[in-house]
PDB file of N, CA, C and O in Angstrom:
ATOM      1  N   MET A   1      96.856 -76.132  27.462  1.00  0.00           N
ATOM      2  CA  MET A   1      97.011 -74.739  26.768  1.00  0.00           C
ATOM      3  C   MET A   1      98.498 -74.423  26.887  1.00  0.00           C
ATOM      4  O   MET A   1      99.178 -74.542  27.907  1.00  0.00           O
ATOM      5  N   LEU A   2      98.970 -73.926  25.473  1.00  0.00           N
ATOM      6  CA  LEU A   2     100.278 -73.430  25.397  1.00  0.00           C
ATOM      7  C   LEU A   2     100.417 -72.086  25.771  1.00  0.00           C
ATOM      8  O   LEU A   2      99.659 -71.194  25.388  1.00  0.00           O
ATOM      9  N   THR A   3     101.511 -71.912  26.617  1.00  0.00           N
ATOM     10  CA  THR A   3     101.784 -70.479  27.129  1.00  0.00           C
ATOM     11  C   THR A   3     103.212 -70.314  26.744  1.00  0.00           C
ATOM     12  O   THR A   3     103.998 -71.251  26.614  1.00  0.00           O
ATOM     13  N   PHE A   4     103.523 -68.908  26.549  1.00  0.00           N
ATOM     14  CA  PHE A   4     104.861 -68.555  26.380  1.00  0.00           C
ATOM     15  C   PHE A   4     105.321 -67.582  27.336  1.00  0.00           C
ATOM     16  O   PHE A   4     104.624 -66.644  27.723  1.00  0.00           O
ATOM     17  N   ASN A   5     106.570 -67.824  27.737  1.00  0.00           N
ATOM     18  CA  ASN A   5     107.294 -66.742  28.608  1.00  0.00           C
ATOM     19  C   ASN A   5     108.081 -65.862  27.923  1.00  0.00           C
ATOM     20  O   ASN A   5     109.185 -66.264  27.556  1.00  0.00           O
ATOM     21  N   PHE A   6     107.694 -64.579  27.635  1.00  0.00           N
ATOM     22  CA  PHE A   6     108.472 -63.579  26.940  1.00  0.00           C
ATOM     23  C   PHE A   6     108.971 -62.676  27.962  1.00  0.00           C
ATOM     24  O   PHE A   6     108.247 -62.135  28.798  1.00  0.00           O
ATOM     25  N   ILE A   7     110.202 -62.533  27.872  1.00  0.00           N
ATOM     26  CA  ILE A   7     110.921 -61.556  28.656  1.00  0.00           C
ATOM     27  C   ILE A   7     111.101 -60.133  27.729  1.00  0.00           C
ATOM     28  O   ILE A   7     111.662 -60.181  26.634  1.00  0.00           O
ATOM     29  N   LYS A   8     110.681 -59.143  28.168  1.00  0.00           N
ATOM     30  CA  LYS A   8     110.962 -57.837  27.374  1.00  0.00           C
ATOM     31  C   LYS A   8     112.070 -57.278  27.792  1.00  0.00           C
ATOM     32  O   LYS A   8     112.467 -57.445  28.945  1.00  0.00           O
ATOM     33  N   ILE A   9     112.768 -56.476  26.828  1.00  0.00           N
ATOM     34  CA  ILE A   9     113.972 -55.808  27.006  1.00  0.00           C
ATOM     35  C   ILE A   9     113.671 -54.792  28.311  1.00  0.00           C
ATOM     36  O   ILE A   9     114.445 -54.722  29.265  1.00  0.00           O
ATOM     37  N   GLU A  10     112.519 -54.073  28.215  1.00  0.00           N
ATOM     38  CA  GLU A  10     112.274 -53.196  29.350  1.00  0.00           C
ATOM     39  C   GLU A  10     112.260 -53.929  30.707  1.00  0.00           C
ATOM     40  O   GLU A  10     112.888 -53.503  31.677  1.00  0.00           O
ATOM     41  N   ASP A  11     111.545 -55.007  30.730  1.00  0.00           N
ATOM     42  CA  ASP A  11     111.679 -55.775  32.127  1.00  0.00           C
ATOM     43  C   ASP A  11     112.985 -55.991  32.619  1.00  0.00           C
ATOM     44  O   ASP A  11     113.305 -55.699  33.771  1.00  0.00           O
ATOM     45  N   LEU A  12     113.891 -56.583  31.639  1.00  0.00           N
ATOM     46  CA  LEU A  12     115.324 -56.935  32.010  1.00  0.00           C
ATOM     47  C   LEU A  12     116.134 -55.612  32.436  1.00  0.00           C
ATOM     48  O   LEU A  12     116.940 -55.689  33.363  1.00  0.00           O
ATOM     49  N   LYS A  13     115.935 -54.484  31.806  1.00  0.00           N
ATOM     50  CA  LYS A  13     116.458 -53.209  32.231  1.00  0.00           C
ATOM     51  C   LYS A  13     115.988 -52.814  33.566  1.00  0.00           C
ATOM     52  O   LYS A  13     116.769 -52.321  34.380  1.00  0.00           O
ATOM     53  N   LYS A  14     114.793 -53.002  33.818  1.00  0.00           N
ATOM     54  CA  LYS A  14     114.358 -52.624  35.153  1.00  0.00           C
ATOM     55  C   LYS A  14     114.795 -53.534  36.225  1.00  0.00           C
ATOM     56  O   LYS A  14     114.965 -53.091  37.361  1.00  0.00           O
ATOM     57  N   GLU A  15     115.002 -54.851  35.927  1.00  0.00           N
ATOM     58  CA  GLU A  15     115.639 -55.772  36.867  1.00  0.00           C
ATOM     59  C   GLU A  15     117.079 -55.504  37.213  1.00  0.00           C
ATOM     60  O   GLU A  15     117.533 -55.647  38.348  1.00  0.00           O
ATOM     61  N   LEU A  16     117.805 -55.085  36.110  1.00  0.00           N
ATOM     62  CA  LEU A  16     119.207 -54.715  36.217  1.00  0.00           C
ATOM     63  C   LEU A  16     119.328 -53.498  37.075  1.00  0.00           C
ATOM     64  O   LEU A  16     120.275 -53.399  37.856  1.00  0.00           O
ATOM     65  N   GLY A  17     118.427 -52.574  36.973  1.00  0.00           N
ATOM     66  CA  GLY A  17     118.390 -51.302  37.739  1.00  0.00           C
ATOM     67  C   GLY A  17     118.127 -51.601  39.013  1.00  0.00           C
ATOM     68  O   GLY A  17     118.763 -51.034  39.902  1.00  0.00           O
ATOM     69  N   SER A  18     117.198 -52.491  39.294  1.00  0.00           N
ATOM     70  CA  SER A  18     116.838 -52.847  40.661  1.00  0.00           C
ATOM     71  C   SER A  18     118.051 -53.437  41.413  1.00  0.00           C
ATOM     72  O   SER A  18     118.307 -53.142  42.580  1.00  0.00           O
ATOM     73  N   LEU A  19     118.755 -54.261  40.691  1.00  0.00           N
ATOM     74  CA  LEU A  19     120.019 -54.989  41.244  1.00  0.00           C
ATOM     75  C   LEU A  19     121.130 -53.868  41.643  1.00  0.00           C
ATOM     76  O   LEU A  19     121.775 -53.877  42.691  1.00  0.00           O
ATOM     77  N   ILE A  20     121.220 -52.975  40.682  1.00  0.00           N
ATOM     78  CA  ILE A  20     122.281 -51.964  40.934  1.00  0.00           C
ATOM     79  C   ILE A  20     121.962 -51.153  42.090  1.00  0.00           C
ATOM     80  O   ILE A  20     122.839 -50.858  42.901  1.00  0.00           O
ATOM     81  N   LYS A  21     120.592 -50.722  42.234  1.00  0.00           N
ATOM     82  CA  LYS A  21     120.193 -49.983  43.295  1.00  0.00           C
ATOM     83  C   LYS A  21     120.401 -50.830  44.649  1.00  0.00           C
ATOM     84  O   LYS A  21     120.860 -50.286  45.653  1.00  0.00           O
ATOM     85  N   LYS A  22     120.083 -52.031  44.628  1.00  0.00           N
ATOM     86  CA  LYS A  22     120.396 -52.833  45.845  1.00  0.00           C
ATOM     87  C   LYS A  22     121.829 -52.826  46.285  1.00  0.00           C
ATOM     88  O   LYS A  22     122.137 -52.630  47.460  1.00  0.00           O
ATOM     89  N   MET A  23     122.754 -53.055  45.274  1.00  0.00           N
ATOM     90  CA  MET A  23     124.133 -53.090  45.425  1.00  0.00           C
ATOM     91  C   MET A  23     124.577 -51.713  46.072  1.00  0.00           C
ATOM     92  O   MET A  23     125.331 -51.679  47.045  1.00  0.00           O
ATOM     93  N   ARG A  24     124.054 -50.569  45.460  1.00  0.00           N
ATOM     94  CA  ARG A  24     124.431 -49.379  45.803  1.00  0.00           C
ATOM     95  C   ARG A  24     124.084 -49.124  47.391  1.00  0.00           C
ATOM     96  O   ARG A  24     124.920 -48.657  48.163  1.00  0.00           O
ATOM     97  N   LYS A  25     122.743 -49.489  47.786  1.00  0.00           N
ATOM     98  CA  LYS A  25     122.269 -49.233  49.132  1.00  0.00           C
ATOM     99  C   LYS A  25     123.044 -50.259  50.042  1.00  0.00           C
ATOM    100  O   LYS A  25     123.296 -49.883  51.187  1.00  0.00           O
ATOM    101  N   ALA A  26     123.422 -51.434  49.676  1.00  0.00           N
ATOM    102  CA  ALA A  26     124.218 -52.407  50.520  1.00  0.00           C
ATOM    103  C   ALA A  26     125.542 -51.821  50.820  1.00  0.00           C
ATOM    104  O   ALA A  26     126.153 -52.139  51.840  1.00  0.00           O
ATOM    105  N   ASN A  27     126.017 -50.947  49.932  1.00  0.00           N
ATOM    106  CA  ASN A  27     127.323 -50.222  50.286  1.00  0.00           C
ATOM    107  C   ASN A  27     127.248 -48.926  50.724  1.00  0.00           C
ATOM    108  O   ASN A  27     128.171 -48.116  50.648  1.00  0.00           O
ATOM    109  N   SER A  28     125.988 -48.688  51.256  1.00  0.00           N
ATOM    110  CA  SER A  28     125.695 -47.329  51.942  1.00  0.00           C
ATOM    111  C   SER A  28     126.111 -46.180  51.049  1.00  0.00           C
ATOM    112  O   SER A  28     126.741 -45.252  51.555  1.00  0.00           O
ATOM    113  N   LEU A  29     125.791 -46.165  49.676  1.00  0.00           N
ATOM    114  CA  LEU A  29     126.044 -45.184  48.788  1.00  0.00           C
ATOM    115  C   LEU A  29     124.741 -44.444  48.404  1.00  0.00           C
ATOM    116  O   LEU A  29     123.706 -45.079  48.204  1.00  0.00           O
ATOM    117  N   THR A  30     124.794 -43.161  48.307  1.00  0.00           N
ATOM    118  CA  THR A  30     123.798 -42.436  47.581  1.00  0.00           C
ATOM    119  C   THR A  30     123.829 -42.502  46.116  1.00  0.00           C
ATOM    120  O   THR A  30     124.835 -43.040  45.653  1.00  0.00           O
ATOM    121  N   GLN A  31     122.956 -42.077  45.287  1.00  0.00           N
ATOM    122  CA  GLN A  31     123.105 -41.996  43.835  1.00  0.00           C
ATOM    123  C   GLN A  31     124.230 -41.101  43.570  1.00  0.00           C
ATOM    124  O   GLN A  31     125.043 -41.378  42.688  1.00  0.00           O
ATOM    125  N   GLU A  32     124.330 -39.982  44.324  1.00  0.00           N
ATOM    126  CA  GLU A  32     125.307 -38.829  43.987  1.00  0.00           C
ATOM    127  C   GLU A  32     126.694 -39.470  44.472  1.00  0.00           C
ATOM    128  O   GLU A  32     127.666 -39.294  43.738  1.00  0.00           O
ATOM    129  N   GLY A  33     126.843 -40.146  45.567  1.00  0.00           N
ATOM    130  CA  GLY A  33     128.080 -40.781  45.826  1.00  0.00           C
ATOM    131  C   GLY A  33     128.546 -41.735  44.802  1.00  0.00           C
ATOM    132  O   GLY A  33     129.717 -41.691  44.426  1.00  0.00           O
ATOM    133  N   LEU A  34     127.718 -42.590  44.328  1.00  0.00           N
ATOM    134  CA  LEU A  34     128.027 -43.501  43.266  1.00  0.00           C
ATOM    135  C   LEU A  34     128.553 -42.874  42.116  1.00  0.00           C
ATOM    136  O   LEU A  34     129.610 -43.241  41.603  1.00  0.00           O
ATOM    137  N   ALA A  35     127.797 -41.857  41.645  1.00  0.00           N
ATOM    138  CA  ALA A  35     128.109 -41.219  40.550  1.00  0.00           C
ATOM    139  C   ALA A  35     129.435 -40.393  40.651  1.00  0.00           C
ATOM    140  O   ALA A  35     130.186 -40.245  39.688  1.00  0.00           O
ATOM    141  N   GLU A  36     129.648 -39.903  41.810  1.00  0.00           N
ATOM    142  CA  GLU A  36     131.020 -39.232  41.980  1.00  0.00           C
ATOM    143  C   GLU A  36     132.206 -40.319  41.820  1.00  0.00           C
ATOM    144  O   GLU A  36     133.199 -40.125  41.120  1.00  0.00           O
ATOM    145  N   ASN A  37     131.975 -41.415  42.519  1.00  0.00           N
ATOM    146  CA  ASN A  37     132.959 -42.578  42.497  1.00  0.00           C
ATOM    147  C   ASN A  37     133.359 -42.959  41.009  1.00  0.00           C
ATOM    148  O   ASN A  37     134.489 -43.317  40.676  1.00  0.00           O
ATOM    149  N   LEU A  38     132.235 -42.826  40.139  1.00  0.00           N
ATOM    150  CA  LEU A  38     132.380 -43.486  38.694  1.00  0.00           C
ATOM    151  C   LEU A  38     132.607 -42.352  37.726  1.00  0.00           C
ATOM    152  O   LEU A  38     132.744 -42.664  36.543  1.00  0.00           O
ATOM    153  N   ASN A  39     132.671 -40.996  38.083  1.00  0.00           N
ATOM    154  CA  ASN A  39     132.705 -39.885  37.295  1.00  0.00           C
ATOM    155  C   ASN A  39     131.518 -39.812  36.233  1.00  0.00           C
ATOM    156  O   ASN A  39     131.663 -39.548  35.039  1.00  0.00           O
ATOM    157  N   LEU A  40     130.366 -40.083  36.856  1.00  0.00           N
ATOM    158  CA  LEU A  40     129.246 -40.021  36.059  1.00  0.00           C
ATOM    159  C   LEU A  40     128.330 -39.010  36.739  1.00  0.00           C
ATOM    160  O   LEU A  40     128.671 -38.575  37.839  1.00  0.00           O
ATOM    161  N   SER A  41     127.194 -38.602  36.174  1.00  0.00           N
ATOM    162  CA  SER A  41     126.328 -37.751  36.804  1.00  0.00           C
ATOM    163  C   SER A  41     125.172 -38.581  37.551  1.00  0.00           C
ATOM    164  O   SER A  41     124.836 -39.724  37.243  1.00  0.00           O
ATOM    165  N   ARG A  42     124.667 -37.869  38.505  1.00  0.00           N
ATOM    166  CA  ARG A  42     123.672 -38.493  39.323  1.00  0.00           C
ATOM    167  C   ARG A  42     122.423 -38.871  38.466  1.00  0.00           C
ATOM    168  O   ARG A  42     121.746 -39.834  38.822  1.00  0.00           O
ATOM    169  N   LEU A  43     122.124 -38.238  37.477  1.00  0.00           N
ATOM    170  CA  LEU A  43     121.028 -38.440  36.656  1.00  0.00           C
ATOM    171  C   LEU A  43     121.301 -39.741  35.806  1.00  0.00           C
ATOM    172  O   LEU A  43     120.368 -40.429  35.390  1.00  0.00           O
ATOM    173  N   THR A  44     122.462 -40.007  35.597  1.00  0.00           N
ATOM    174  CA  THR A  44     122.852 -41.251  34.841  1.00  0.00           C
ATOM    175  C   THR A  44     122.549 -42.401  35.741  1.00  0.00           C
ATOM    176  O   THR A  44     121.970 -43.399  35.312  1.00  0.00           O
ATOM    177  N   ILE A  45     122.935 -42.276  37.003  1.00  0.00           N
ATOM    178  CA  ILE A  45     122.653 -43.433  37.879  1.00  0.00           C
ATOM    179  C   ILE A  45     121.210 -43.519  38.056  1.00  0.00           C
ATOM    180  O   ILE A  45     120.693 -44.636  38.026  1.00  0.00           O
ATOM    181  N   GLN A  46     120.466 -42.442  38.243  1.00  0.00           N
ATOM    182  CA  GLN A  46     118.928 -42.470  38.343  1.00  0.00           C
ATOM    183  C   GLN A  46     118.433 -43.175  37.237  1.00  0.00           C
ATOM    184  O   GLN A  46     117.621 -44.079  37.438  1.00  0.00           O
ATOM    185  N   LYS A  47     118.879 -42.840  35.845  1.00  0.00           N
ATOM    186  CA  LYS A  47     118.306 -43.525  34.764  1.00  0.00           C
ATOM    187  C   LYS A  47     118.624 -45.076  34.678  1.00  0.00           C
ATOM    188  O   LYS A  47     117.838 -45.886  34.189  1.00  0.00           O
ATOM    189  N   VAL A  48     119.849 -45.395  35.200  1.00  0.00           N
ATOM    190  CA  VAL A  48     120.214 -46.981  35.164  1.00  0.00           C
ATOM    191  C   VAL A  48     119.266 -47.613  36.205  1.00  0.00           C
ATOM    192  O   VAL A  48     118.715 -48.665  35.882  1.00  0.00           O
ATOM    193  N   GLU A  49     119.025 -47.096  37.391  1.00  0.00           N
ATOM    194  CA  GLU A  49     118.404 -47.703  38.458  1.00  0.00           C
ATOM    195  C   GLU A  49     116.811 -47.669  38.124  1.00  0.00           C
ATOM    196  O   GLU A  49     116.073 -48.485  38.676  1.00  0.00           O
ATOM    197  N   SER A  50     116.342 -46.794  37.290  1.00  0.00           N
ATOM    198  CA  SER A  50     114.942 -46.789  36.896  1.00  0.00           C
ATOM    199  C   SER A  50     114.662 -47.716  35.634  1.00  0.00           C
ATOM    200  O   SER A  50     113.530 -47.958  35.216  1.00  0.00           O
ATOM    201  N   GLY A  51     115.691 -48.143  35.150  1.00  0.00           N
ATOM    202  CA  GLY A  51     115.513 -49.056  33.907  1.00  0.00           C
ATOM    203  C   GLY A  51     115.445 -48.163  32.667  1.00  0.00           C
ATOM    204  O   GLY A  51     115.050 -48.700  31.633  1.00  0.00           O
ATOM    205  N   LYS A  52     115.776 -46.880  32.636  1.00  0.00           N
ATOM    206  CA  LYS A  52     115.680 -46.165  31.570  1.00  0.00           C
ATOM    207  C   LYS A  52     116.977 -46.538  30.545  1.00  0.00           C
ATOM    208  O   LYS A  52     117.770 -47.430  30.847  1.00  0.00           O
ATOM    209  N   ASN A  53     117.087 -45.826  29.421  1.00  0.00           N
ATOM    210  CA  ASN A  53     118.200 -46.077  28.438  1.00  0.00           C
ATOM    211  C   ASN A  53     119.492 -45.763  29.106  1.00  0.00           C
ATOM    212  O   ASN A  53     119.623 -44.695  29.704  1.00  0.00           O
ATOM    213  N   PHE A  54     120.513 -46.691  29.032  1.00  0.00           N
ATOM    214  CA  PHE A  54     121.825 -46.539  29.458  1.00  0.00           C
ATOM    215  C   PHE A  54     122.655 -47.351  28.623  1.00  0.00           C
ATOM    216  O   PHE A  54     122.233 -48.343  28.030  1.00  0.00           O
ATOM    217  N   ASN A  55     123.893 -46.915  28.571  1.00  0.00           N
ATOM    218  CA  ASN A  55     124.844 -47.719  27.624  1.00  0.00           C
ATOM    219  C   ASN A  55     125.438 -48.816  28.341  1.00  0.00           C
ATOM    220  O   ASN A  55     125.455 -48.875  29.571  1.00  0.00           O
ATOM    221  N   PHE A  56     125.987 -49.795  27.473  1.00  0.00           N
ATOM    222  CA  PHE A  56     126.632 -50.953  28.134  1.00  0.00           C
ATOM    223  C   PHE A  56     127.936 -50.633  28.903  1.00  0.00           C
ATOM    224  O   PHE A  56     128.200 -51.233  29.945  1.00  0.00           O
ATOM    225  N   ASP A  57     128.773 -49.658  28.370  1.00  0.00           N
ATOM    226  CA  ASP A  57     129.887 -49.376  29.160  1.00  0.00           C
ATOM    227  C   ASP A  57     129.626 -48.882  30.535  1.00  0.00           C
ATOM    228  O   ASP A  57     130.438 -49.087  31.436  1.00  0.00           O
ATOM    229  N   THR A  58     128.417 -48.181  30.738  1.00  0.00           N
ATOM    230  CA  THR A  58     128.062 -47.723  32.071  1.00  0.00           C
ATOM    231  C   THR A  58     127.574 -48.938  32.929  1.00  0.00           C
ATOM    232  O   THR A  58     127.909 -49.002  34.112  1.00  0.00           O
ATOM    233  N   LEU A  59     126.889 -49.779  32.433  1.00  0.00           N
ATOM    234  CA  LEU A  59     126.710 -50.979  33.202  1.00  0.00           C
ATOM    235  C   LEU A  59     127.977 -51.725  33.558  1.00  0.00           C
ATOM    236  O   LEU A  59     128.096 -52.079  34.731  1.00  0.00           O
ATOM    237  N   LEU A  60     128.859 -51.984  32.767  1.00  0.00           N
ATOM    238  CA  LEU A  60     130.108 -52.623  33.071  1.00  0.00           C
ATOM    239  C   LEU A  60     130.845 -51.841  34.106  1.00  0.00           C
ATOM    240  O   LEU A  60     131.391 -52.418  35.047  1.00  0.00           O
ATOM    241  N   LEU A  61     130.878 -50.561  33.964  1.00  0.00           N
ATOM    242  CA  LEU A  61     131.636 -49.593  34.959  1.00  0.00           C
ATOM    243  C   LEU A  61     131.041 -49.883  36.347  1.00  0.00           C
ATOM    244  O   LEU A  61     131.758 -50.042  37.335  1.00  0.00           O
ATOM    245  N   ILE A  62     129.801 -49.940  36.379  1.00  0.00           N
ATOM    246  CA  ILE A  62     129.081 -50.164  37.676  1.00  0.00           C
ATOM    247  C   ILE A  62     129.339 -51.534  38.204  1.00  0.00           C
ATOM    248  O   ILE A  62     129.715 -51.657  39.370  1.00  0.00           O
ATOM    249  N   PHE A  63     129.163 -52.587  37.425  1.00  0.00           N
ATOM    250  CA  PHE A  63     129.446 -53.870  37.810  1.00  0.00           C
ATOM    251  C   PHE A  63     130.998 -53.969  38.309  1.00  0.00           C
ATOM    252  O   PHE A  63     131.273 -54.686  39.270  1.00  0.00           O
ATOM    253  N   GLN A  64     131.981 -53.238  37.636  1.00  0.00           N
ATOM    254  CA  GLN A  64     133.209 -53.260  38.143  1.00  0.00           C
ATOM    255  C   GLN A  64     133.440 -52.677  39.507  1.00  0.00           C
ATOM    256  O   GLN A  64     134.241 -53.129  40.326  1.00  0.00           O
ATOM    257  N   HIS A  65     132.677 -51.648  39.673  1.00  0.00           N
ATOM    258  CA  HIS A  65     132.771 -50.787  40.898  1.00  0.00           C
ATOM    259  C   HIS A  65     132.379 -51.787  42.052  1.00  0.00           C
ATOM    260  O   HIS A  65     132.980 -51.737  43.125  1.00  0.00           O
ATOM    261  N   PHE A  66     131.430 -52.641  41.840  1.00  0.00           N
ATOM    262  CA  PHE A  66     130.900 -53.513  42.947  1.00  0.00           C
ATOM    263  C   PHE A  66     131.517 -54.740  42.891  1.00  0.00           C
ATOM    264  O   PHE A  66     131.059 -55.718  43.483  1.00  0.00           O
ATOM    265  N   ASN A  67     132.574 -54.773  42.193  1.00  0.00           N
ATOM    266  CA  ASN A  67     133.317 -56.220  42.117  1.00  0.00           C
ATOM    267  C   ASN A  67     132.438 -57.350  41.467  1.00  0.00           C
ATOM    268  O   ASN A  67     132.639 -58.510  41.828  1.00  0.00           O
ATOM    269  N   GLN A  68     131.473 -57.073  40.526  1.00  0.00           N
ATOM    270  CA  GLN A  68     130.680 -58.056  39.910  1.00  0.00           C
ATOM    271  C   GLN A  68     131.070 -58.407  38.546  1.00  0.00           C
ATOM    272  O   GLN A  68     130.467 -59.259  37.893  1.00  0.00           O
ATOM    273  N   LEU A  69     132.166 -57.694  38.078  1.00  0.00           N
ATOM    274  CA  LEU A  69     132.490 -57.858  36.641  1.00  0.00           C
ATOM    275  C   LEU A  69     132.942 -59.286  36.304  1.00  0.00           C
ATOM    276  O   LEU A  69     132.761 -59.735  35.172  1.00  0.00           O
ATOM    277  N   GLU A  70     133.569 -60.052  37.341  1.00  0.00           N
ATOM    278  CA  GLU A  70     134.109 -61.353  36.993  1.00  0.00           C
ATOM    279  C   GLU A  70     132.858 -62.328  37.070  1.00  0.00           C
ATOM    280  O   GLU A  70     132.805 -63.372  36.419  1.00  0.00           O
ATOM    281  N   SER A  71     131.973 -61.942  37.824  1.00  0.00           N
ATOM    282  CA  SER A  71     130.658 -62.926  37.857  1.00  0.00           C
ATOM    283  C   SER A  71     129.929 -62.801  36.471  1.00  0.00           C
ATOM    284  O   SER A  71     129.440 -63.759  35.873  1.00  0.00           O
ATOM    285  N   PHE A  72     129.921 -61.563  36.060  1.00  0.00           N
ATOM    286  CA  PHE A  72     129.392 -61.339  34.710  1.00  0.00           C
ATOM    287  C   PHE A  72     130.042 -62.019  33.609  1.00  0.00           C
ATOM    288  O   PHE A  72     129.468 -62.712  32.769  1.00  0.00           O
ATOM    289  N   TYR A  73     131.375 -61.751  33.679  1.00  0.00           N
ATOM    290  CA  TYR A  73     132.197 -62.403  32.695  1.00  0.00           C
ATOM    291  C   TYR A  73     132.157 -63.999  32.632  1.00  0.00           C
ATOM    292  O   TYR A  73     132.184 -64.620  31.570  1.00  0.00           O
ATOM    293  N   SER A  74     132.096 -64.522  33.754  1.00  0.00           N
ATOM    294  CA  SER A  74     131.911 -66.071  34.000  1.00  0.00           C
ATOM    295  C   SER A  74     130.630 -66.514  33.372  1.00  0.00           C
ATOM    296  O   SER A  74     130.559 -67.498  32.636  1.00  0.00           O
ATOM    297  N   PHE A  75     129.603 -65.736  33.697  1.00  0.00           N
ATOM    298  CA  PHE A  75     128.230 -66.053  33.036  1.00  0.00           C
ATOM    299  C   PHE A  75     128.283 -66.034  31.422  1.00  0.00           C
ATOM    300  O   PHE A  75     127.767 -66.913  30.732  1.00  0.00           O
ATOM    301  N   LEU A  76     128.976 -64.917  30.914  1.00  0.00           N
ATOM    302  CA  LEU A  76     129.107 -64.822  29.508  1.00  0.00           C
ATOM    303  C   LEU A  76     129.998 -66.097  28.962  1.00  0.00           C
ATOM    304  O   LEU A  76     129.676 -66.640  27.906  1.00  0.00           O
ATOM    305  N   LYS A  77     130.866 -66.444  29.548  1.00  0.00           N
ATOM    306  CA  LYS A  77     131.935 -67.478  29.168  1.00  0.00           C
ATOM    307  C   LYS A  77     131.104 -68.874  29.241  1.00  0.00           C
ATOM    308  O   LYS A  77     131.260 -69.708  28.349  1.00  0.00           O
ATOM    309  N   GLU A  78     130.279 -69.090  30.252  1.00  0.00           N
ATOM    310  CA  GLU A  78     129.553 -70.234  30.310  1.00  0.00           C
ATOM    311  C   GLU A  78     128.533 -70.376  29.316  1.00  0.00           C
ATOM    312  O   GLU A  78     128.292 -71.501  28.879  1.00  0.00           O
ATOM    313  N   LYS A  79     127.850 -69.295  28.869  1.00  0.00           N
ATOM    314  CA  LYS A  79     126.843 -69.296  27.898  1.00  0.00           C
ATOM    315  C   LYS A  79     127.497 -69.439  26.486  1.00  0.00           C
ATOM    316  O   LYS A  79     126.890 -70.077  25.625  1.00  0.00           O
ATOM    317  N   SER A  80     128.725 -68.864  26.206  1.00  0.00           N
ATOM    318  CA  SER A  80     129.417 -69.024  25.107  1.00  0.00           C
ATOM    319  C   SER A  80     129.873 -70.530  24.885  1.00  0.00           C
ATOM    320  O   SER A  80     129.731 -71.039  23.773  1.00  0.00           O
ATOM    321  N   SER A  81     130.407 -71.223  25.913  1.00  0.00           N
ATOM    322  CA  SER A  81     130.744 -72.433  25.863  1.00  0.00           C
ATOM    323  C   SER A  81     129.568 -73.465  25.361  1.00  0.00           C
ATOM    324  O   SER A  81     129.827 -74.531  24.803  1.00  0.00           O
ATOM    325  N   GLU A  82     128.417 -73.059  25.602  1.00  0.00           N
ATOM    326  CA  GLU A  82     127.213 -73.857  25.269  1.00  0.00           C
ATOM    327  C   GLU A  82     127.126 -73.980  23.572  1.00  0.00           C
ATOM    328  O   GLU A  82     126.466 -74.848  23.002  1.00  0.00           O
ATOM    329  N   TYR A  83     127.846 -73.038  22.956  1.00  0.00           N
ATOM    330  CA  TYR A  83     127.797 -72.961  21.588  1.00  0.00           C
ATOM    331  C   TYR A  83     129.136 -73.540  20.854  1.00  0.00           C
ATOM    332  O   TYR A  83     129.344 -73.501  19.642  1.00  0.00           O
ATOM    333  N   ASN A  84     129.902 -74.023  21.741  1.00  0.00           N
ATOM    334  CA  ASN A  84     131.215 -74.541  21.302  1.00  0.00           C
ATOM    335  C   ASN A  84     131.101 -76.097  21.187  1.00  0.00           C
ATOM    336  O   ASN A  84     132.089 -76.748  20.846  1.00  0.00           O
ATOM    337  N   LYS A  85     130.072 -76.615  21.428  1.00  0.00           N
ATOM    338  CA  LYS A  85     130.009 -78.033  21.265  1.00  0.00           C
ATOM    339  C   LYS A  85     130.050 -78.508  19.899  1.00  0.00           C
ATOM    340  O   LYS A  85     129.375 -77.949  19.035  1.00  0.00           O
ATOM    341  N   PRO A  86     130.827 -79.543  19.629  1.00  0.00           N
ATOM    342  CA  PRO A  86     130.929 -80.063  18.206  1.00  0.00           C
ATOM    343  C   PRO A  86     129.603 -80.458  17.686  1.00  0.00           C
ATOM    344  O   PRO A  86     128.717 -80.928  18.400  1.00  0.00           O
ATOM    345  N   ASP A  87     129.496 -80.243  16.385  1.00  0.00           N
ATOM    346  CA  ASP A  87     128.297 -80.598  15.582  1.00  0.00           C
ATOM    347  C   ASP A  87     128.132 -82.030  15.520  1.00  0.00           C
ATOM    348  O   ASP A  87     129.110 -82.769  15.398  1.00  0.00           O
ATOM    349  N   SER A  88     126.933 -82.470  15.598  1.00  0.00           N
ATOM    350  CA  SER A  88     126.699 -83.901  15.610  1.00  0.00           C
ATOM    351  C   SER A  88     127.068 -84.414  14.119  1.00  0.00           C
ATOM    352  O   SER A  88     127.028 -83.639  13.163  1.00  0.00           O
ATOM    353  N   LEU A  89     127.399 -85.654  14.001  1.00  0.00           N
ATOM    354  CA  LEU A  89     127.665 -86.253  12.793  1.00  0.00           C
ATOM    355  C   LEU A  89     126.373 -86.733  11.932  1.00  0.00           C
ATOM    356  O   LEU A  89     126.461 -87.016  10.737  1.00  0.00           O
ATOM    357  N   TYR A  90     125.287 -86.786  12.596  1.00  0.00           N
ATOM    358  CA  TYR A  90     124.082 -87.053  11.967  1.00  0.00           C
ATOM    359  C   TYR A  90     123.262 -85.889  11.778  1.00  0.00           C
ATOM    360  O   TYR A  90     122.164 -85.991  11.230  1.00  0.00           O
TER     361      TYR A  90
END
């Protein structure tokens, strides 16, 4: 039987939100505390953590705050290099 694994955007956003919540709690921060550190509203942090709509800049700002920006950048560079392989001659 053929099955497909589809990842929905909604599921990815929820997973990102869950990761951010774990990082926040690991650093003993409240949503309000993280929001203040980033000059964002508590509602913005709440939306991110619950997987609601948020912008990419907010995500990058949060990753930067938790010193995860380099890891994210490395992941992107690795994925990008997969497309830099020379074309086959055949």
